[in-house]
C-alpha positions, 0 to 999 in steps of 0.5 A: 186583385192581384197579378194570378187573379188577372190573369186567370180572369182576363183584363177588365177590357177583355172581359167587356169583349167577350160579354158583347161576344155573347150578346150578339150571338144571344141576339142571333140566336134569338132571331132564328127562333124567330125565323122558325117558328115563321115556319112552323106557323105559316109554311103554308103561306109560301109560293116556293117552299124549297126556296125558302128552306134554301133561304133558312139554311143559308141563314142559318149556316151563315150564322152558326159560321159567325158565331163560331169564330166570333166565340173562338176569338172572344171578340167581335170582328169587324170586318165580318159583322160589315160581311154579315149586314150584306149577307142580311141585306141579299137575304131582305131581296130574297125573302121579299122575292120568296113572301107574297106582297099580302104578307109583307108586313107579317112575320111571314117576311121573317128576314125583315125581323131577322134583319133587324136582330141581327142590325143589333151586333153592327151597333156591339162591333163597330168602334166608329159611330160613322161605321156604324151608320153606314151599315145601318143605312145598307140595310135600311136603303135595302129594305126599302128597295124590297118593299118598294120595288118587290112588295109595292108598299108605297115608300111614305110607309116603307122608309119610316120602318126604318127607324127601328134599324137606326135605334137598334145600333146606335143604342147598340153602340152606346151601349157597347162604346160605355162597356168597352169604357168601363173595361179599360178603366177596370184595368186602370183601377186593377194596375193602380190596386196591383202598384199600390199593394207591391208598394205597401208590401215592400214599405211593410218589408223595409219597415220590418227591417228598419225595425230590426237594425234600430233595434240592435244595430243603430242602438249599438251604434248611438250607444257607443258613440255617447259612451266612455267604451272608445277612446278615440273620440276622431272615432267616436265621432266616425261611429255618430256620423255613421249612426246618423246615416242609419237613422235617417235610412231607417226612417225611410231617407234613402239615397236620392239625387243630389239636389234633393232637399233630404239628399242635403239635409242627410249630408248636413247632419252626417257632417255635424256628427262627425263635429260631436253635434247630434242631430235629431231630424224630424222629417215625417213630412219629408218622407210620407208625401211628395208633392211639396219636394217637386216644388222646391227649385234646385237654388232653393234647395241649396239656399236651404241647405247651406243656412241650415248648416250655417245655424248648426255651425253656430249650435256646435260653435257657441250654444254649448249644446251637444244637439239640435232638433230640425225639422221641416214643415209645409204649407200651401206655398211655402217650405219651413225649416227649423233649427232649434236648440238648448243652448246657452243663447244670446240677446238679439238686440245687442248681438254683432251684426254682419258676416254673422249667423242673421245676415249670412242666413237671411242673404242667401234665404232673400236671393231665392225669395225666402226669409229667415227669422232667429229668436234667442234669450239668454240661457234659453236656446235659439230658435232659427227658421227658414222659409222659403216659397214653393213652385207652382205646380204647373212650373215644375220641370218634368225631371222634376217628378223624379225626385223622391220623397216628400211633404205635407202641412203641418206646424214647426216646432215653436221656440222652447224656454 
């Protein structure tokens, strides 16, 4: 359902209130029908016909006014239902006075069944159970007073008769509460559907623009960066960097906050492009899912970006390869970033230790509880894997949820021979 449809049909909460108004008015109409039947069948049994007709006229007029106001407002107004309850209580007294005690348990005493039906409105209008019970007590006490004081019914018989009041009002209150909750939930689901539709439309538009950029501008830039059409190597490197930035944009990695992992990796890839190293970045998980990036602490982000930069520096300086593959993976509690090249490789058993590749990366990752591993074979390239723990969801700062992007579990690329 779009916003136009929501506007045309009203919210779920509004629809729920309209249903409750109609239900209350239908109950009231049924009570008036009962009243008319009582007059038609039992008029000779009344001692004061004029008084009975006056009471019927008052009840009908009050019901008409109540229905008109409620239907116009399209909701039940609790204070008006409270006033109606007092009116019906007074009607019970007047009706009992106009009815002989012998007919106190028949339809001749029409105000009792009428007030019973009207009591449903109490449960439908009042949102708090204590209010419902309070107004129900007014009717129950008035009925008992009229039955015992005017019709001389024994209390043990009159009091149980009030149970129907409480049954009607409490059941109506429970049904109305459920219907109102359902209306609110319908509004929430509708708002979510509208938001999802807007997000989908925006994503489809982004993909359409991305396809156009990819098929025309990006391919042209990457062709110029690789070919011999531009003699100036510095300018060619600049075009390569701009192509790397445009590719990240086309693939869905837009601008983000400075301490975000995707932003740091984009900057890193662009910098390496200026050095002549082409980095193919597989960040599908990072783009499509949102939880893991919010569970990375700022120190972990910096350590990952710095260590990845060190790995790419070594690809550019020592591997002899002009390109590298960088991929992100995440499990339930760890995020892993891998860098693979198909350069000359080296012998990890005899490689010099110190402030170089292995120790510098391991030191950075160890400070944030992470680990770094390197696999390399002479003549078959190098595979670097950087892994850091994710924060527990409950420990993520509230502001962290504003970071764009996402991650989902998947497998990192294995080392390739």
